[in-house]
Every structure is written in structure tokens, then in C-alpha cells.
PDB file as gemmi writes it, atoms N, CA and C in Angstrom:
CRYST1    1.000    1.000    1.000  90.00  90.00  90.00 P 1                      
ATOM      1  N   MET A   1     -42.670 139.760 -65.425  1.00  0.00           N  
ATOM      2  CA  MET A   1     -43.211 138.490 -65.823  1.00  0.00           C  
ATOM      3  C   MET A   1     -44.223 138.031 -64.776  1.00  0.00           C  
ATOM      4  N   ALA A   2     -45.433 137.778 -65.226  1.00  0.00           N  
ATOM      5  CA  ALA A   2     -46.523 137.430 -64.325  1.00  0.00           C  
ATOM      6  C   ALA A   2     -46.386 136.022 -63.770  1.00  0.00           C  
ATOM      7  N   ASP A   3     -45.704 135.137 -64.483  1.00  0.00           N  
ATOM      8  CA  ASP A   3     -45.605 133.748 -64.052  1.00  0.00           C  
ATOM      9  C   ASP A   3     -44.473 133.502 -63.070  1.00  0.00           C  
ATOM     10  N   GLU A   4     -43.656 134.500 -62.799  1.00  0.00           N  
ATOM     11  CA  GLU A   4     -42.528 134.295 -61.894  1.00  0.00           C  
ATOM     12  C   GLU A   4     -43.016 134.219 -60.460  1.00  0.00           C  
ATOM     13  N   GLN A   5     -42.461 133.294 -59.723  1.00  0.00           N  
ATOM     14  CA  GLN A   5     -42.798 133.095 -58.317  1.00  0.00           C  
ATOM     15  C   GLN A   5     -41.637 133.583 -57.466  1.00  0.00           C  
ATOM     16  N   PRO A   6     -41.926 134.148 -56.296  1.00  0.00           N  
ATOM     17  CA  PRO A   6     -40.835 134.534 -55.400  1.00  0.00           C  
ATOM     18  C   PRO A   6     -40.015 133.299 -55.010  1.00  0.00           C  
ATOM     19  N   ALA A   7     -38.759 133.523 -54.710  1.00  0.00           N  
ATOM     20  CA  ALA A   7     -37.875 132.414 -54.343  1.00  0.00           C  
ATOM     21  C   ALA A   7     -38.417 131.698 -53.122  1.00  0.00           C  
ATOM     22  N   GLY A   8     -38.403 130.396 -53.144  1.00  0.00           N  
ATOM     23  CA  GLY A   8     -38.840 129.605 -52.003  1.00  0.00           C  
ATOM     24  C   GLY A   8     -40.327 129.292 -52.014  1.00  0.00           C  
ATOM     25  N   SER A   9     -41.097 129.889 -52.897  1.00  0.00           N  
ATOM     26  CA  SER A   9     -42.536 129.568 -52.927  1.00  0.00           C  
ATOM     27  C   SER A   9     -42.796 128.629 -54.097  1.00  0.00           C  
ATOM     28  N   LYS A  10     -43.773 127.778 -53.900  1.00  0.00           N  
ATOM     29  CA  LYS A  10     -44.101 126.863 -54.995  1.00  0.00           C  
ATOM     30  C   LYS A  10     -45.458 127.236 -55.566  1.00  0.00           C  
ATOM     31  N   LYS A  11     -45.674 126.889 -56.813  1.00  0.00           N  
ATOM     32  CA  LYS A  11     -46.900 127.224 -57.513  1.00  0.00           C  
ATOM     33  C   LYS A  11     -48.033 126.339 -57.006  1.00  0.00           C  
ATOM     34  N   ARG A  12     -49.135 126.965 -56.633  1.00  0.00           N  
ATOM     35  CA  ARG A  12     -50.292 126.210 -56.151  1.00  0.00           C  
ATOM     36  C   ARG A  12     -50.969 125.525 -57.329  1.00  0.00           C  
ATOM     37  N   THR A  13     -51.388 124.294 -57.126  1.00  0.00           N  
ATOM     38  CA  THR A  13     -52.012 123.541 -58.202  1.00  0.00           C  
ATOM     39  C   THR A  13     -53.445 123.131 -57.887  1.00  0.00           C  
ATOM     40  N   ASP A  14     -54.013 123.677 -56.808  1.00  0.00           N  
ATOM     41  CA  ASP A  14     -55.390 123.319 -56.494  1.00  0.00           C  
ATOM     42  C   ASP A  14     -56.327 123.974 -57.518  1.00  0.00           C  
ATOM     43  N   PRO A  15     -57.517 123.387 -57.737  1.00  0.00           N  
ATOM     44  CA  PRO A  15     -58.423 123.910 -58.772  1.00  0.00           C  
ATOM     45  C   PRO A  15     -58.809 125.374 -58.580  1.00  0.00           C  
ATOM     46  N   THR A  16     -58.965 125.831 -57.350  1.00  0.00           N  
ATOM     47  CA  THR A  16     -59.334 127.226 -57.120  1.00  0.00           C  
ATOM     48  C   THR A  16     -58.246 128.163 -57.620  1.00  0.00           C  
ATOM     49  N   SER A  17     -56.990 127.823 -57.358  1.00  0.00           N  
ATOM     50  CA  SER A  17     -55.880 128.647 -57.830  1.00  0.00           C  
ATOM     51  C   SER A  17     -55.787 128.621 -59.345  1.00  0.00           C  
ATOM     52  N   GLN A  18     -56.034 127.454 -59.928  1.00  0.00           N  
ATOM     53  CA  GLN A  18     -56.002 127.356 -61.381  1.00  0.00           C  
ATOM     54  C   GLN A  18     -57.086 128.232 -62.004  1.00  0.00           C  
ATOM     55  N   LEU A  19     -58.286 128.238 -61.422  1.00  0.00           N  
ATOM     56  CA  LEU A  19     -59.348 129.091 -61.933  1.00  0.00           C  
ATOM     57  C   LEU A  19     -58.991 130.559 -61.779  1.00  0.00           C  
ATOM     58  N   ALA A  20     -58.376 130.930 -60.656  1.00  0.00           N  
ATOM     59  CA  ALA A  20     -57.991 132.317 -60.416  1.00  0.00           C  
ATOM     60  C   ALA A  20     -56.959 132.780 -61.446  1.00  0.00           C  
ATOM     61  N   ARG A  21     -56.107 131.868 -61.895  1.00  0.00           N  
ATOM     62  CA  ARG A  21     -55.099 132.218 -62.898  1.00  0.00           C  
ATOM     63  C   ARG A  21     -55.655 132.136 -64.313  1.00  0.00           C  
ATOM     64  N   GLY A  22     -56.920 131.728 -64.454  1.00  0.00           N  
ATOM     65  CA  GLY A  22     -57.519 131.649 -65.783  1.00  0.00           C  
ATOM     66  C   GLY A  22     -57.225 130.355 -66.504  1.00  0.00           C  
ATOM     67  N   GLU A  23     -56.734 129.375 -65.799  1.00  0.00           N  
ATOM     68  CA  GLU A  23     -56.466 128.089 -66.414  1.00  0.00           C  
ATOM     69  C   GLU A  23     -57.744 127.256 -66.431  1.00  0.00           C  
ATOM     70  N   LEU A  24     -57.930 126.499 -67.467  1.00  0.00           N  
ATOM     71  CA  LEU A  24     -59.104 125.650 -67.596  1.00  0.00           C  
ATOM     72  C   LEU A  24     -58.921 124.395 -66.765  1.00  0.00           C  
ATOM     73  N   VAL A  25     -59.909 124.103 -65.940  1.00  0.00           N  
ATOM     74  CA  VAL A  25     -59.886 122.891 -65.140  1.00  0.00           C  
ATOM     75  C   VAL A  25     -60.973 121.975 -65.687  1.00  0.00           C  
ATOM     76  N   HIS A  26     -60.597 120.786 -66.116  1.00  0.00           N  
ATOM     77  CA  HIS A  26     -61.552 119.844 -66.690  1.00  0.00           C  
ATOM     78  C   HIS A  26     -61.603 118.595 -65.821  1.00  0.00           C  
ATOM     79  N   ALA A  27     -62.765 118.336 -65.267  1.00  0.00           N  
ATOM     80  CA  ALA A  27     -62.936 117.151 -64.432  1.00  0.00           C  
ATOM     81  C   ALA A  27     -63.471 116.007 -65.285  1.00  0.00           C  
ATOM     82  N   GLU A  28     -62.935 114.839 -65.068  1.00  0.00           N  
ATOM     83  CA  GLU A  28     -63.417 113.654 -65.758  1.00  0.00           C  
ATOM     84  C   GLU A  28     -64.673 113.173 -65.040  1.00  0.00           C  
ATOM     85  N   VAL A  29     -65.813 113.470 -65.605  1.00  0.00           N  
ATOM     86  CA  VAL A  29     -67.084 113.090 -64.998  1.00  0.00           C  
ATOM     87  C   VAL A  29     -67.828 112.195 -65.986  1.00  0.00           C  
ATOM     88  N   LYS A  30     -68.150 110.999 -65.546  1.00  0.00           N  
ATOM     89  CA  LYS A  30     -68.897 110.076 -66.389  1.00  0.00           C  
ATOM     90  C   LYS A  30     -70.392 110.275 -66.129  1.00  0.00           C  
ATOM     91  N   PRO A  31     -71.223 110.069 -67.150  1.00  0.00           N  
ATOM     92  CA  PRO A  31     -72.661 110.222 -66.946  1.00  0.00           C  
ATOM     93  C   PRO A  31     -73.190 109.175 -65.966  1.00  0.00           C  
ATOM     94  N   LEU A  32     -74.125 109.594 -65.122  1.00  0.00           N  
ATOM     95  CA  LEU A  32     -74.699 108.666 -64.157  1.00  0.00           C  
ATOM     96  C   LEU A  32     -75.677 107.713 -64.816  1.00  0.00           C  
ATOM     97  N   ASP A  33     -76.417 108.216 -65.789  1.00  0.00           N  
ATOM     98  CA  ASP A  33     -77.459 107.425 -66.412  1.00  0.00           C  
ATOM     99  C   ASP A  33     -77.367 107.617 -67.915  1.00  0.00           C  
ATOM    100  N   LEU A  34     -76.830 106.640 -68.593  1.00  0.00           N  
ATOM    101  CA  LEU A  34     -76.619 106.771 -70.021  1.00  0.00           C  
ATOM    102  C   LEU A  34     -77.920 106.683 -70.806  1.00  0.00           C  
ATOM    103  N   SER A  35     -78.879 105.883 -70.337  1.00  0.00           N  
ATOM    104  CA  SER A  35     -80.108 105.706 -71.099  1.00  0.00           C  
ATOM    105  C   SER A  35     -81.076 106.866 -70.916  1.00  0.00           C  
ATOM    106  N   GLY A  36     -81.105 107.471 -69.760  1.00  0.00           N  
ATOM    107  CA  GLY A  36     -82.037 108.561 -69.494  1.00  0.00           C  
ATOM    108  C   GLY A  36     -83.415 108.095 -69.080  1.00  0.00           C  
ATOM    109  N   ILE A  37     -83.688 106.812 -69.204  1.00  0.00           N  
ATOM    110  CA  ILE A  37     -85.024 106.278 -68.924  1.00  0.00           C  
ATOM    111  C   ILE A  37     -85.435 106.476 -67.463  1.00  0.00           C  
ATOM    112  N   PRO A  38     -84.595 106.151 -66.469  1.00  0.00           N  
ATOM    113  CA  PRO A  38     -85.023 106.386 -65.079  1.00  0.00           C  
ATOM    114  C   PRO A  38     -85.301 107.861 -64.782  1.00  0.00           C  
ATOM    115  N   SER A  39     -84.542 108.751 -65.370  1.00  0.00           N  
ATOM    116  CA  SER A  39     -84.770 110.184 -65.150  1.00  0.00           C  
ATOM    117  C   SER A  39     -86.111 110.620 -65.720  1.00  0.00           C  
ATOM    118  N   VAL A  40     -86.442 110.143 -66.899  1.00  0.00           N  
ATOM    119  CA  VAL A  40     -87.708 110.508 -67.530  1.00  0.00           C  
ATOM    120  C   VAL A  40     -88.879 109.922 -66.740  1.00  0.00           C  
ATOM    121  N   ILE A  41     -88.745 108.686 -66.292  1.00  0.00           N  
ATOM    122  CA  ILE A  41     -89.811 108.069 -65.498  1.00  0.00           C  
ATOM    123  C   ILE A  41     -90.016 108.843 -64.196  1.00  0.00           C  
ATOM    124  N   THR A  42     -88.927 109.279 -63.576  1.00  0.00           N  
ATOM    125  CA  THR A  42     -89.037 110.095 -62.362  1.00  0.00           C  
ATOM    126  C   THR A  42     -89.800 111.381 -62.653  1.00  0.00           C  
ATOM    127  N   GLY A  43     -89.507 112.010 -63.758  1.00  0.00           N  
ATOM    128  CA  GLY A  43     -90.218 113.228 -64.139  1.00  0.00           C  
ATOM    129  C   GLY A  43     -91.699 112.982 -64.360  1.00  0.00           C  
ATOM    130  N   ILE A  44     -92.038 111.882 -65.017  1.00  0.00           N  
ATOM    131  CA  ILE A  44     -93.448 111.552 -65.242  1.00  0.00           C  
ATOM    132  C   ILE A  44     -94.160 111.343 -63.910  1.00  0.00           C  
ATOM    133  N   VAL A  45     -93.518 110.635 -62.994  1.00  0.00           N  
ATOM    134  CA  VAL A  45     -94.120 110.395 -61.677  1.00  0.00           C  
ATOM    135  C   VAL A  45     -94.333 111.717 -60.937  1.00  0.00           C  
ATOM    136  N   LEU A  46     -93.355 112.601 -60.979  1.00  0.00           N  
ATOM    137  CA  LEU A  46     -93.486 113.891 -60.302  1.00  0.00           C  
ATOM    138  C   LEU A  46     -94.595 114.744 -60.918  1.00  0.00           C  
ATOM    139  N   TRP A  47     -94.712 114.744 -62.243  1.00  0.00           N  
ATOM    140  CA  TRP A  47     -95.796 115.483 -62.890  1.00  0.00           C  
ATOM    141  C   TRP A  47     -97.152 114.878 -62.542  1.00  0.00           C  
ATOM    142  N   THR A  48     -97.211 113.553 -62.407  1.00  0.00           N  
ATOM    143  CA  THR A  48     -98.465 112.900 -62.028  1.00  0.00           C  
ATOM    144  C   THR A  48     -98.861 113.279 -60.605  1.00  0.00           C  
ATOM    145  N   ILE A  49     -97.894 113.324 -59.704  1.00  0.00           N  
ATOM    146  CA  ILE A  49     -98.176 113.760 -58.331  1.00  0.00           C  
ATOM    147  C   ILE A  49     -98.663 115.205 -58.330  1.00  0.00           C  
ATOM    148  N   ALA A  50     -98.021 116.055 -59.130  1.00  0.00           N  
ATOM    149  CA  ALA A  50     -98.453 117.452 -59.226  1.00  0.00           C  
ATOM    150  C   ALA A  50     -99.876 117.539 -59.777  1.00  0.00           C  
ATOM    151  N   PHE A  51    -100.206 116.689 -60.741  1.00  0.00           N  
ATOM    152  CA  PHE A  51    -101.559 116.653 -61.303  1.00  0.00           C  
ATOM    153  C   PHE A  51    -102.590 116.337 -60.223  1.00  0.00           C  
ATOM    154  N   VAL A  52    -102.299 115.333 -59.394  1.00  0.00           N  
ATOM    155  CA  VAL A  52    -103.223 114.950 -58.319  1.00  0.00           C  
ATOM    156  C   VAL A  52    -103.375 116.093 -57.319  1.00  0.00           C  
ATOM    157  N   VAL A  53    -102.267 116.733 -56.963  1.00  0.00           N  
ATOM    158  CA  VAL A  53    -102.327 117.855 -56.018  1.00  0.00           C  
ATOM    159  C   VAL A  53    -103.158 118.992 -56.607  1.00  0.00           C  
ATOM    160  N   VAL A  54    -102.955 119.301 -57.877  1.00  0.00           N  
ATOM    161  CA  VAL A  54    -103.721 120.375 -58.513  1.00  0.00           C  
ATOM    162  C   VAL A  54    -105.200 120.001 -58.578  1.00  0.00           C  
ATOM    163  N   LEU A  55    -105.520 118.729 -58.812  1.00  0.00           N  
ATOM    164  CA  LEU A  55    -106.924 118.309 -58.787  1.00  0.00           C  
ATOM    165  C   LEU A  55    -107.548 118.523 -57.411  1.00  0.00           C  
ATOM    166  N   ILE A  56    -106.776 118.256 -56.369  1.00  0.00           N  
ATOM    167  CA  ILE A  56    -107.283 118.422 -55.005  1.00  0.00           C  
ATOM    168  C   ILE A  56    -107.591 119.883 -54.706  1.00  0.00           C  
ATOM    169  N   VAL A  57    -106.745 120.786 -55.168  1.00  0.00           N  
ATOM    170  CA  VAL A  57    -106.923 122.221 -54.869  1.00  0.00           C  
ATOM    171  C   VAL A  57    -107.498 122.984 -56.064  1.00  0.00           C  
ATOM    172  N   ARG A  58    -108.179 122.277 -56.941  1.00  0.00           N  
ATOM    173  CA  ARG A  58    -108.686 122.885 -58.174  1.00  0.00           C  
ATOM    174  C   ARG A  58    -109.656 124.034 -57.908  1.00  0.00           C  
ATOM    175  N   ASP A  59    -110.515 123.887 -56.912  1.00  0.00           N  
ATOM    176  CA  ASP A  59    -111.490 124.950 -56.610  1.00  0.00           C  
ATOM    177  C   ASP A  59    -110.795 126.240 -56.184  1.00  0.00           C  
ATOM    178  N   GLU A  60    -109.772 126.114 -55.344  1.00  0.00           N  
ATOM    179  CA  GLU A  60    -109.032 127.299 -54.912  1.00  0.00           C  
ATOM    180  C   GLU A  60    -108.290 127.950 -56.084  1.00  0.00           C  
ATOM    181  N   LEU A  61    -107.761 127.126 -56.960  1.00  0.00           N  
ATOM    182  CA  LEU A  61    -107.065 127.666 -58.132  1.00  0.00           C  
ATOM    183  C   LEU A  61    -108.038 128.375 -59.064  1.00  0.00           C  
ATOM    184  N   ALA A  62    -109.243 127.817 -59.209  1.00  0.00           N  
ATOM    185  CA  ALA A  62    -110.248 128.434 -60.075  1.00  0.00           C  
ATOM    186  C   ALA A  62    -110.634 129.813 -59.545  1.00  0.00           C  
ATOM    187  N   LYS A  63    -110.715 129.954 -58.223  1.00  0.00           N  
ATOM    188  CA  LYS A  63    -111.056 131.257 -57.622  1.00  0.00           C  
ATOM    189  C   LYS A  63    -109.992 132.305 -57.936  1.00  0.00           C  
ATOM    190  N   GLU A  64    -108.745 131.865 -58.016  1.00  0.00           N  
ATOM    191  CA  GLU A  64    -107.628 132.781 -58.280  1.00  0.00           C  
ATOM    192  C   GLU A  64    -107.341 132.942 -59.775  1.00  0.00           C  
ATOM    193  N   GLY A  65    -108.087 132.216 -60.608  1.00  0.00           N  
ATOM    194  CA  GLY A  65    -107.846 132.282 -62.053  1.00  0.00           C  
ATOM    195  C   GLY A  65    -106.634 131.475 -62.487  1.00  0.00           C  
ATOM    196  N   LEU A  66    -106.263 130.469 -61.698  1.00  0.00           N  
ATOM    197  CA  LEU A  66    -105.069 129.670 -61.993  1.00  0.00           C  
ATOM    198  C   LEU A  66    -105.408 128.227 -62.366  1.00  0.00           C  
ATOM    199  N   GLU A  67    -106.597 128.030 -62.896  1.00  0.00           N  
ATOM    200  CA  GLU A  67    -107.006 126.668 -63.250  1.00  0.00           C  
ATOM    201  C   GLU A  67    -106.156 126.083 -64.390  1.00  0.00           C  
ATOM    202  N   TRP A  68    -105.479 126.959 -65.120  1.00  0.00           N  
ATOM    203  CA  TRP A  68    -104.618 126.509 -66.213  1.00  0.00           C  
ATOM    204  C   TRP A  68    -103.456 125.660 -65.707  1.00  0.00           C  
ATOM    205  N   TRP A  69    -103.145 125.705 -64.417  1.00  0.00           N  
ATOM    206  CA  TRP A  69    -102.074 124.872 -63.873  1.00  0.00           C  
ATOM    207  C   TRP A  69    -102.352 123.394 -64.113  1.00  0.00           C  
ATOM    208  N   LEU A  70    -103.641 123.029 -64.139  1.00  0.00           N  
ATOM    209  CA  LEU A  70    -104.001 121.636 -64.406  1.00  0.00           C  
ATOM    210  C   LEU A  70    -103.457 121.207 -65.762  1.00  0.00           C  
ATOM    211  N   TRP A  71    -103.576 122.085 -66.747  1.00  0.00           N  
ATOM    212  CA  TRP A  71    -103.113 121.746 -68.097  1.00  0.00           C  
ATOM    213  C   TRP A  71    -101.592 121.750 -68.207  1.00  0.00           C  
ATOM    214  N   VAL A  72    -100.947 122.486 -67.351  1.00  0.00           N  
ATOM    215  CA  VAL A  72     -99.480 122.448 -67.319  1.00  0.00           C  
ATOM    216  C   VAL A  72     -99.013 121.055 -66.888  1.00  0.00           C  
ATOM    217  N   THR A  73     -99.682 120.509 -65.863  1.00  0.00           N  
ATOM    218  CA  THR A  73     -99.289 119.170 -65.406  1.00  0.00           C  
ATOM    219  C   THR A  73     -99.606 118.117 -66.464  1.00  0.00           C  
ATOM    220  N   VAL A  74    -100.744 118.283 -67.162  1.00  0.00           N  
ATOM    221  CA  VAL A  74    -101.084 117.341 -68.237  1.00  0.00           C  
ATOM    222  C   VAL A  74    -100.032 117.406 -69.340  1.00  0.00           C  
ATOM    223  N   ALA A  75     -99.604 118.612 -69.692  1.00  0.00           N  
ATOM    224  CA  ALA A  75     -98.557 118.777 -70.709  1.00  0.00           C  
ATOM    225  C   ALA A  75     -97.247 118.147 -70.245  1.00  0.00           C  
ATOM    226  N   GLY A  76     -96.910 118.308 -68.966  1.00  0.00           N  
ATOM    227  CA  GLY A  76     -95.690 117.692 -68.435  1.00  0.00           C  
ATOM    228  C   GLY A  76     -95.721 116.177 -68.536  1.00  0.00           C  
ATOM    229  N   ILE A  77     -96.870 115.595 -68.219  1.00  0.00           N  
ATOM    230  CA  ILE A  77     -97.009 114.134 -68.330  1.00  0.00           C  
ATOM    231  C   ILE A  77     -96.903 113.701 -69.786  1.00  0.00           C  
ATOM    232  N   GLY A  78     -97.590 114.413 -70.662  1.00  0.00           N  
ATOM    233  CA  GLY A  78     -97.548 114.076 -72.089  1.00  0.00           C  
ATOM    234  C   GLY A  78     -96.152 114.187 -72.674  1.00  0.00           C  
ATOM    235  N   LEU A  79     -95.456 115.275 -72.363  1.00  0.00           N  
ATOM    236  CA  LEU A  79     -94.086 115.434 -72.853  1.00  0.00           C  
ATOM    237  C   LEU A  79     -93.158 114.385 -72.249  1.00  0.00           C  
ATOM    238  N   GLY A  80     -93.455 113.979 -71.010  1.00  0.00           N  
ATOM    239  CA  GLY A  80     -92.668 112.916 -70.388  1.00  0.00           C  
ATOM    240  C   GLY A  80     -92.787 111.610 -71.155  1.00  0.00           C  
ATOM    241  N   PHE A  81     -93.997 111.286 -71.606  1.00  0.00           N  
ATOM    242  CA  PHE A  81     -94.175 110.058 -72.378  1.00  0.00           C  
ATOM    243  C   PHE A  81     -93.498 110.142 -73.745  1.00  0.00           C  
ATOM    244  N   ILE A  82     -93.499 111.325 -74.340  1.00  0.00           N  
ATOM    245  CA  ILE A  82     -92.754 111.504 -75.593  1.00  0.00           C  
ATOM    246  C   ILE A  82     -91.260 111.309 -75.328  1.00  0.00           C  
ATOM    247  N   GLY A  83     -90.769 111.875 -74.226  1.00  0.00           N  
ATOM    248  CA  GLY A  83     -89.358 111.697 -73.858  1.00  0.00           C  
ATOM    249  C   GLY A  83     -89.019 110.247 -73.564  1.00  0.00           C  
ATOM    250  N   LEU A  84     -89.944 109.540 -72.923  1.00  0.00           N  
ATOM    251  CA  LEU A  84     -89.725 108.119 -72.626  1.00  0.00           C  
ATOM    252  C   LEU A  84     -89.623 107.316 -73.916  1.00  0.00           C  
ATOM    253  N   TRP A  85     -90.509 107.600 -74.870  1.00  0.00           N  
ATOM    254  CA  TRP A  85     -90.455 106.920 -76.169  1.00  0.00           C  
ATOM    255  C   TRP A  85     -89.104 107.188 -76.849  1.00  0.00           C  
ATOM    256  N   TYR A  86     -88.679 108.454 -76.833  1.00  0.00           N  
ATOM    257  CA  TYR A  86     -87.412 108.823 -77.466  1.00  0.00           C  
ATOM    258  C   TYR A  86     -86.227 108.120 -76.793  1.00  0.00           C  
ATOM    259  N   CYS A  87     -86.203 108.152 -75.449  1.00  0.00           N  
ATOM    260  CA  CYS A  87     -85.072 107.559 -74.718  1.00  0.00           C  
ATOM    261  C   CYS A  87     -85.005 106.051 -74.929  1.00  0.00           C  
ATOM    262  N   ARG A  88     -86.152 105.392 -74.949  1.00  0.00           N  
ATOM    263  CA  ARG A  88     -86.145 103.941 -75.191  1.00  0.00           C  
ATOM    264  C   ARG A  88     -85.664 103.614 -76.593  1.00  0.00           C  
ATOM    265  N   ARG A  89     -86.119 104.390 -77.573  1.00  0.00           N  
ATOM    266  CA  ARG A  89     -85.682 104.176 -78.954  1.00  0.00           C  
ATOM    267  C   ARG A  89     -84.177 104.413 -79.087  1.00  0.00           C  
ATOM    268  N   ARG A  90     -83.698 105.490 -78.463  1.00  0.00           N  
ATOM    269  CA  ARG A  90     -82.270 105.819 -78.511  1.00  0.00           C  
ATOM    270  C   ARG A  90     -81.437 104.751 -77.824  1.00  0.00           C  
ATOM    271  N   TRP A  91     -81.879 104.294 -76.659  1.00  0.00           N  
ATOM    272  CA  TRP A  91     -81.143 103.280 -75.917  1.00  0.00           C  
ATOM    273  C   TRP A  91     -81.088 101.965 -76.685  1.00  0.00           C  
ATOM    274  N   ALA A  92     -82.188 101.604 -77.338  1.00  0.00           N  
ATOM    275  CA  ALA A  92     -82.198 100.381 -78.146  1.00  0.00           C  
ATOM    276  C   ALA A  92     -81.200 100.495 -79.297  1.00  0.00           C  
ATOM    277  N   ALA A  93     -81.103 101.678 -79.904  1.00  0.00           N  
ATOM    278  CA  ALA A  93     -80.145 101.878 -80.997  1.00  0.00           C  
ATOM    279  C   ALA A  93     -78.710 101.810 -80.482  1.00  0.00           C  
ATOM    280  N   ILE A  94     -78.461 102.346 -79.289  1.00  0.00           N  
ATOM    281  CA  ILE A  94     -77.116 102.277 -78.708  1.00  0.00           C  
ATOM    282  C   ILE A  94     -76.757 100.827 -78.405  1.00  0.00           C  
ATOM    283  N   GLN A  95     -77.688 100.094 -77.808  1.00  0.00           N  
ATOM    284  CA  GLN A  95     -77.423  98.690 -77.456  1.00  0.00           C  
ATOM    285  C   GLN A  95     -77.200  97.831 -78.700  1.00  0.00           C  
ATOM    286  N   ALA A  96     -77.892  98.163 -79.795  1.00  0.00           N  
ATOM    287  CA  ALA A  96     -77.734  97.405 -81.030  1.00  0.00           C  
ATOM    288  C   ALA A  96     -76.483  97.802 -81.799  1.00  0.00           C  
ATOM    289  N   GLY A  97     -75.812  98.869 -81.362  1.00  0.00           N  
ATOM    290  CA  GLY A  97     -74.588  99.303 -82.008  1.00  0.00           C  
ATOM    291  C   GLY A  97     -74.808 100.204 -83.214  1.00  0.00           C  
ATOM    292  N   HIS A  98     -76.033 100.667 -83.412  1.00  0.00           N  
ATOM    293  CA  HIS A  98     -76.339 101.544 -84.538  1.00  0.00           C  
ATOM    294  C   HIS A  98     -76.051 103.005 -84.251  1.00  0.00           C  
ATOM    295  N   ARG A  99     -75.791 103.317 -82.985  1.00  0.00           N  
ATOM    296  CA  ARG A  99     -75.629 104.712 -82.600  1.00  0.00           C  
ATOM    297  C   ARG A  99     -74.578 104.817 -81.492  1.00  0.00           C  
ATOM    298  N   SER A 100     -73.819 105.901 -81.519  1.00  0.00           N  
ATOM    299  CA  SER A 100     -72.815 106.144 -80.492  1.00  0.00           C  
ATOM    300  C   SER A 100     -73.485 106.680 -79.227  1.00  0.00           C  
ATOM    301  N   ALA A 101     -72.962 106.308 -78.077  1.00  0.00           N  
ATOM    302  CA  ALA A 101     -73.527 106.772 -76.810  1.00  0.00           C  
ATOM    303  C   ALA A 101     -73.281 108.250 -76.584  1.00  0.00           C  
ATOM    304  N   ILE A 102     -72.319 108.850 -77.281  1.00  0.00           N  
ATOM    305  CA  ILE A 102     -71.998 110.260 -77.083  1.00  0.00           C  
ATOM    306  C   ILE A 102     -72.455 111.117 -78.256  1.00  0.00           C  
ATOM    307  N   GLU A 103     -73.293 110.567 -79.116  1.00  0.00           N  
ATOM    308  CA  GLU A 103     -73.700 111.235 -80.339  1.00  0.00           C  
ATOM    309  C   GLU A 103     -74.586 112.442 -80.124  1.00  0.00           C  
ATOM    310  N   ASP A 104     -75.451 112.431 -79.118  1.00  0.00           N  
ATOM    311  CA  ASP A 104     -76.395 113.519 -78.903  1.00  0.00           C  
ATOM    312  C   ASP A 104     -75.673 114.733 -78.430  1.00  0.00           C  
TER     313      ASP A 104                                                      
END                                                                             
């Protein structure tokens, strides 16, 4: 029997031992940001900073054939604004009670 313990020893209950035995360990973790809006705004700001940096080094990138990086940053900013629109709409629906916070 694999579950039998030698006399005098007790079964370890720390998460590492539970994982080693193949037991599922589930931690109760609550979301830090339910709306997602601050995370999306942070992403937009970071993409904007990347855009400015790429503009500064644009000549060097053009020499290497990497000028397309400029458009990657533009796409990141654009997708960020789409995400911001979505998150604001979703958060408004959650606040109005039309949508569950765990629905997505």
C-alpha cells in the first residue's frame, strides 16, 4: 500500500509534498484588478514609450531593415485603445449588474 506511513512518522501536508504525491493544490487567489483598466492603460503607456524610442533610433533601424518595428508599436497602441474601450464597456456592465464579474 503506497499510502501507508512507517510507524511514528506523520504525513507531510506542505504544498511541495502534496504536489510530489500528485495531489492538487488550489490556492485561493483573488484578482488584483477586476476592471483591467489600469493594466491596459499601463500597456498603452509602455507602447507609447517604445514608439518614441523607435522614432529616436529610426535611422539605425532603417539601416538594418528593421523599420517595421515602428508599426509594431503603432499596432500595440491601437490594440491598447481597443482593449481600453472593451474593458470600460465591460466594467460599466459589471457595475450596472448586467454582467457577472467572473463571466469572461
